[in-house]
Each structure stands twice: as structure tokens, then as C-alpha cells.
N, C-alpha and C positions, 0 to 999 in steps of 0.2 A: 504493500500500499504505500503509496507517495506521500509525502510528509508536506505539511503546510510551510512556507518561506516564513522565517523569524522576521517580525515586525521590525528588529532591530538589525538585521542581518538581510537587506535586499537584494535579490539577484542583481548581477552585473548588468542586466539590459532594464532592470527595472526603474522608474524615477526615483530620485533621491528625497529623501523625508520631505524634505521644504519644496518639492515639485509635485505640482499637482498630478493627482493620476488624468482626471478627466478636466480638458481646460477648453472653454468656448471663447474669441472675441469677434463683437460684433458680426456673429452668425445671421444670414438671411437666407432664409429659403423658399421660393417662390414656384408656382405651380399654374400654366396656362396664364401669365400674368396676377394671380391671385396670389398675396404674400402670405405665407402660412407660418413662418418664423420672423420676427422681426427685431434684428439688435441683440442677438441671446449672449451674455456676458457672463460664463458659468465657470467655477474654480470648485473643483471635487477632490479632495486629500484623501492619501491613502487610510484603510481604517474607519472609513465613515459611512452611514446609511445615510443618504438622500432621498426626500421621499419627492415626488413631483405631482403637483395639485392643481387641479385646475378645473375650469368647465368642460364637457365635450366639445371637442373639435378645435380646444385652443392649441394644443400643437403638441402635447406631449410624448405621444407615440413618432413623431416626426423628427421632434429631436433626439428621440433613443435611436432612429434609423442613421442618421447621421453621427453618433455616437459610436455607432459598430459599424460604422463603413458600408453600408448599404447603400446611402444613396451621398453626394456630395453637397455642400453647401452653394446656394446661389452667388454667394459674398460672405467672406469673413474667413475666421479661421477655425478649424477643429485640429485638437489634438488628444491622444489619448493613449498612456504610457510615452508621452513626449513625442509622438509621429503621428502623422497623418493617417486617420484608420482606413481609409480607402486603399491603401497601398501595403497593409500587413500583409508579411509572409503567411503563410500555414503556422509557422511556430509563434507566431506572436497571436494570431486569432485564437490559437489554442489557449492563451491565458485569460481569455473571458467568457463568459458564459450570457446567452441572450434566450429568454424566454418571452415569444412576442405575444400579442394578445389571442391570435387566431393559431389553432390546433397546426401542428408540422409534421407529429408522428403518422404512424402507417397502421390504418384501420386493420389491415389483414393480417397483422401480424398480434399476437398476446402482449401483455403487459410486461411480462418477462422478456419477449422477442424484443419488445421495443425498447427495452435498456439493456438489452444483451448490443443491440445493434449500435446504439449510440456510444456505448463503452470500448466498441471495437475502432467507430470513427476516430475516436480521442488515443487509440493507440494504447489502451488499458491491459495490461497481462493477464492471462487468464487465470496466474495462481491465485491472485486476490480479487477476481473481479465477481464471483458468487459472494462472499462478505458483503465488499462494498453495497452491492447491488439489493442486497437484503435490507442493508441499514437502511437504504433509500425507500424503499417498499414500507419498512418498518415506521419511516418519519411519514409519507402522507398516506398511511394505513391502507396500502394496498396487497399486504402481503398475503391473505388470502384470497386474492382476486390473480395470481401472476399468471394463471393459467387460461383466463378471460381473453377473448377476441377483443382489441381497442373496439372495432366497431358495436361490440355489445357492452360498452360501459356509458353511463351517464356522463352529460356532461361535466359535472363536477370531478368526476374520476378521471375523467380525461386530463381536467386542470391539473391535478395531483400529481398525474405522471407527467405531464409536462415539466414540473419542476423537479421532479426526479431526475428527469433525463438531463436539465441542464446542470445538474449537479455532479454529475458522475465523475467529472474530471479533476474536480477540486478548484475551479476559476478562482482567479486572485481578483476580480473583476466582474462583477455580474447585474445584468441589466433582467430588472423581473417586470416586465409589464404587464398591471395587473393580476399579481399571481395571485391573491387571494378572492377572486371573483367567483361565484358561486361556492365557495366552502362555506361550511359551517362555523361559527363564533368560535367551538372549541377547539376546532382543529385550528381556523386563523392564529389563535392565540400560539398555538405548539408553532406554529410555523416562524411566526415572529420572537418566538423565545430561540428557535434554532439561526435567523437571519441576524440576532444577536450576538450569536455563539460565535457566526463565521465572521462578522465582526470583530469581536474579541481576537480572533484567530492571525488579524493582517488584512483580512478581505474588504473591498469597498463595493458597495452595494447602490445601484440608483434605481428606485424603485414607484415608477408612475403608479398613482391608485385611484379608484373611483370612492374609498372608503377614507373621509376625511378623516376620521376618529382615530388613522392609523399614524397621522401626525406625531402623535406621541409615542411611538416607537422610534422614530428617526431622531439622527443627531442633527441634521438641517433639514427645514421643510423648505423647498424652493415653490413659490406660488406663480403660476402662470395664468395669464389671460389674453386673451386676442392675440396670439404670438408672441406676447412679449414677457418677459419676466420682470413681474411684479417686485418680489423681495425674496431673499433668501437669509434665512433665521433660524437660532433654535427654537423649537416649539414654546419653549417655556415665554419667549419675547415676543409671539403673533398676538396675543391679545393686546398688548401696547402698540404695536403695529398699526391693527385693524382700526383700533378706538383713539389714536392719536395722543394716547397719553395712559394711566393711571386713572381706571373705573370704579367709583366708589359708589352706593346706593345708600339714602337716607331714608330712613322711616319716620313717618311724621305722623300725629292726628288731623293738624290742621290742614286746610287748603290753600294756599298762596295766590295771593293774586299775581296779575302778569308783571306789574311795574316790583314787586318784592322779588321773584324770580330774575328780572332784568338785575336788580341791585348783587342779588347772588354769583350774577354771571359775571360781574367787574369786580370780582374778589380776584386778588391777584392770586396766580398759580391756576384759577379756574379757565378751563377751554371751553368748556360746552357745560349747559345744565338742557336737562330733560325730561318733564314728569313722566312718573310713572304711576303704576296703580295704586302704590302705598305710598309714595312721596314723591324723590327727584333724583337722579342719577347724575352724577358727575364726572367728567373726565378732567381729571387734573395734572399739572405736571409731576408732582411728587407726593402721593398719597399720603407717607407720614408726617409732612409738613403742612400740607393745605387741607387736611380733613381738621385740623384745629381752627384754623382762620375761618373755615366754614361754618364750622359749629359756634364760632363767638360772632359772627355776622347774623347765624339762627337766632341766637339767645338776642342779639339787638334789636330783633325784629319781634322779639316776644316769641319765639318758636320753641318749644320742646321737643327734642329728637327723640324718638322713641329706640332706634336703633342703628346702627354704622357698619356695612358689612361689603367686603370688598364683592365686585360683581364677579362673578364667575361662570362666563358663557361655554357652551359647549363650544368643539372643537368647528362644530357645522355651522353656527352661529359666526364664530370670526372670520373661516372662509367666507362668508355670503358677506361679510362687511368690509373684507380686502377688496374682494371682486367688486361690489356697488361703488367703493370709494375708486377703485380704479376708473372704474366705468364713467363714473362722475368726472374724472378729472380729466379725462380722455375727451367725454361732450364739452368739456368748458374749451380745452384745446381747441377741439374743432374749432368750436363758434366765434372764439378769438380770430382763429386765422382765415375764420370765411370772410 
């Protein structure tokens, strides 16, 4: 069984620890005069999981196709392992694995036959092949179905086998396009445990996903919208980016007049105030500092605060807020340019 490369001792052809494994600069991709990607700048360091999240049709899959060398950019530069992926020799291509959205396995072969074929393609020796493939079937919970023809497997089973197939040669860079689509929540959690284990052993993973909640599983989240990269941040920083600051909810019994809300909006550090069902929601520069100033302003208005709590939206709500802000900004830019 081949061993994982040590994070501290990269192979001679691997990028140095300070060089991104994946890097793009000003990447544009056009099809029939339609711009699918618009100026993508992205850098992914070794040993990280980066989630690509965005609405359908925003360019996630197109970006992955460029990074794997399936297609070339219309303009801009793409480098993987420090080189143009469209010119990779077979030895370099074997260093990464790609799981596309659409199935690419063979319906007339069994589950075991498909894995055996993929193992032979990557030159895996017979000696350890059976043990390795057994481990993978155990991971994707298909061990009891190894003799079943792929054509007789459900869509979810085929998706799980596709993941096992991309892992057979232990790639150091993985592109997993919607790897948990059609997978039940329990198995999805198991997959992500495995992904983090791969990351901890030095692998790099780029994961376009439709499940926004999976952002929490990533080291960095790249949010895409209309072919552009809106932001790349750790998941813990997405909320602040989405709402423009720290968000705090004040519950109170009184209903404030508009003039009073406007006074509160003028408190130093307050960026925005919105009414809620139970009081007011503030966007502030610094939660620890500005909550005190707001409480003092409320006391000056004779208002008693029942409770103060940080706003804790779901990742779905955060994602929607980011996309809405981006669309509003692009609409404003288009209006000003007209």
C-alpha cells in the first residue's frame, strides 16, 4: 500500500509549503459570447478543504473543469502544482482525483469490477488492491453490494461508488463536485469525517457543494455568484461579511417610534438597525464595545431591555444574505454605469 506524502517533506515536484497548490489569476471563461467566469482570483494552500458555494449556474463546475485541465480559460492564468493543468503529463495527472457531477463509471460492470478497473488504470499493484478496495467499499457502505451490477444500483449508490473510485490511488489533490448529493445525513457526516482525515494527512480538497451547511466543515469557503468570486473566508467569518458587521438582537417590551429608531441608528458604531418581532436587530462594528453604547442610548429613551443576544443565523441564511448583497451591488454598479 502506498503511503501518504508527509506534510513536512513534499515530493520534489510538489509546490513548496509557501506556494499554493491551486492558483488562478484573472480567469475568464466564455462560451458563445456568454461569460461564465469573470475574473476569478483564487489561491488554495496545501492541506486545506475549500468549499465552493453558490447558486446553480454560477460557474462552480466550470471553475473545476479549468482546474483539472479539461478546458482552458479564455483569458487569465490557471496553475495547479505550479503548472498549467492543460499540459499535465500522465504522471502529474495521477496526483489528483476528480469526481464530476455526472456518473462516469461502467453500468455493465459490478461495483467491485468498477473499482478494480479504476485501480488498474492508476497502476495499483495486485498485492494490496483487495485490501484497499475493501476499505473503500466499507467507507461508502457498499461492501454487501460488491457483486451487484452498477446498472442495478440506485442513484445514491452510484454516487457513493464514484467517491470510492476517485480515492483508489490516494490523490494528494481532490476535486469533489457535489460529493454528498443524494447521500443520507448520517453517511454524509461520515464522508466529511473522512475528508477531514485526508486533509489532516496533507491532502488538499476543493468541494463544490449544494449543501450550504457543509460550509462549516471546510477550512475556507469560496462564495460564487454570477461567475464571480464574492469572497473567500473561514466559515466563522462568513456571518460578519454577510451582514456587514457583528449582529446583535435586543428584545424589549416597548414598541419604539421611528424617530427613536433613527436616534439609535446614529449611535457611534451602529451600522444598521432593523425591527424584529421582539425588538430590534443591530449591525455594529464591535459587539463587545457597541452593545454598551446601545444599552445606554435605550436607557436614555426610557426603554428597558429584556435580553441581548448575538444573532445566530443558519449558514443558509448567511449564504442568501451574501448573494443578495452581491446582486444589489452589481445592480447599483450597472445603474451608475448606464
